[in-house]
C-alpha positions in Angstrom: 10.4 113.4 -11.7 6.9 115.2 -11.5 4.2 113.4 -13.8 3.9 116.4 -16.5 7.9 116.7 -16.7 7.7 112.8 -17.0 5.3 113.0 -20.0 7.7 115.9 -21.8 10.7 113.7 -21.7 8.7 110.7 -23.0 8.0 112.6 -26.4 11.4 113.9 -26.4 12.9 109.9 -25.9 9.8 109.4 -28.9 11.5 111.9 -31.0 15.0 110.0 -30.9 13.5 106.8 -31.6 11.2 108.0 -34.7 13.9 110.3 -36.2 16.5 107.4 -36.4 17.6 107.4 -40.3 15.1 110.0 -41.0 15.8 113.8 -41.9 15.9 117.6 -41.5 14.6 119.3 -44.8 15.4 123.1 -45.0 12.6 124.4 -46.8 11.2 127.7 -48.7 8.7 129.7 -47.5 6.6 127.8 -50.4 7.8 124.7 -48.8 9.9 123.8 -51.2 13.1 121.7 -50.3 16.1 123.2 -50.3 18.4 121.0 -49.0 18.3 117.7 -46.8 20.6 116.0 -44.0 20.1 112.7 -42.7 19.6 112.1 -39.2 22.0 109.1 -37.9 20.5 105.4 -38.3 21.0 104.2 -34.7 20.0 107.0 -32.6 18.5 110.3 -34.1 19.6 112.3 -30.9 20.0 112.9 -27.3 17.2 113.7 -24.5 17.4 116.1 -22.0 14.1 116.5 -20.0 11.9 117.9 -22.5 14.6 118.6 -25.4 15.3 116.6 -28.0 18.8 117.2 -29.9 20.0 116.0 -32.7 23.4 113.5 -32.6 26.1 114.0 -34.8 25.9 117.6 -36.0 27.5 119.6 -37.7 26.4 117.9 -41.0 26.6 119.3 -44.4 24.4 118.7 -47.5 24.4 120.1 -50.9 21.6 122.7 -51.7 19.1 120.6 -54.5 17.4 124.7 -55.3 18.1 128.0 -54.6 16.1 130.1 -52.1 16.0 131.2 -49.0 15.4 128.7 -45.7 12.6 129.9 -44.1 11.8 126.9 -42.1 12.3 123.0 -41.7 11.0 119.8 -41.3 11.8 116.8 -39.2 11.1 113.4 -41.3 10.9 109.7 -40.6 12.9 106.8 -42.6 9.7 106.4 -44.5 9.6 109.8 -45.5 6.6 111.0 -43.3 6.3 114.1 -41.4 7.2 113.9 -37.8 7.4 117.9 -36.9 6.8 120.3 -39.1 7.0 124.4 -38.7 10.4 124.3 -36.9 12.4 127.8 -36.8 15.5 128.1 -38.7 18.4 130.8 -38.0 21.9 131.2 -37.8 24.3 130.9 -35.0 23.0 133.4 -32.0 19.4 133.3 -33.3 17.5 130.9 -31.2 16.2 128.7 -33.8 15.0 125.0 -33.6 18.0 124.4 -36.6 21.1 126.3 -36.7 22.2 126.7 -40.6 25.7 128.0 -42.0 25.8 128.7 -45.5 29.3 130.4 -45.5 28.0 133.8 -45.9 25.8 134.0 -42.6 22.5 134.0 -44.3 19.3 132.1 -44.9 19.8 132.6 -49.0 21.2 129.6 -51.0 22.1 128.3 -54.4 21.8 125.1 -56.0 25.2 123.4 -55.7 26.1 125.3 -52.5 27.1 123.5 -49.4 24.9 124.1 -46.4 25.8 122.6 -42.8 23.1 122.0 -40.2 25.1 123.2 -36.8 22.6 122.0 -34.2 18.6 121.0 -34.4 16.6 121.0 -31.2 13.1 120.1 -30.0 12.1 121.2 -26.9 8.5 120.0 -25.9 5.9 122.2 -23.9 2.8 120.9 -22.1 0.3 119.1 -24.5 2.9 118.5 -27.6 
């Protein structure tokens, strides 16, 4: 494996370790938390090359507030930001975090079930 590819794989492996028992927070454009989904506690996910894929998906949470999901962040078990600025979309969008609210949109209301279908983070050179 070339040095650059090995470094990117190491970044993705660090994701799996740092995010164990952490979470994905679904956010409004203003940064308000709409829903939180926990990562697995033993291993947050798997690594293939430079790509981290969250384990145990799909996972469902109850929305704590109403709004439109505009982004997401990954947080460690100590509630520290690990990766911010993640894209969120519905199936087929190609976003980092794919959700399903049962209506095919990114709008959620407090008390709604929100399912994170998948979550991936691809590392590029220097990240």
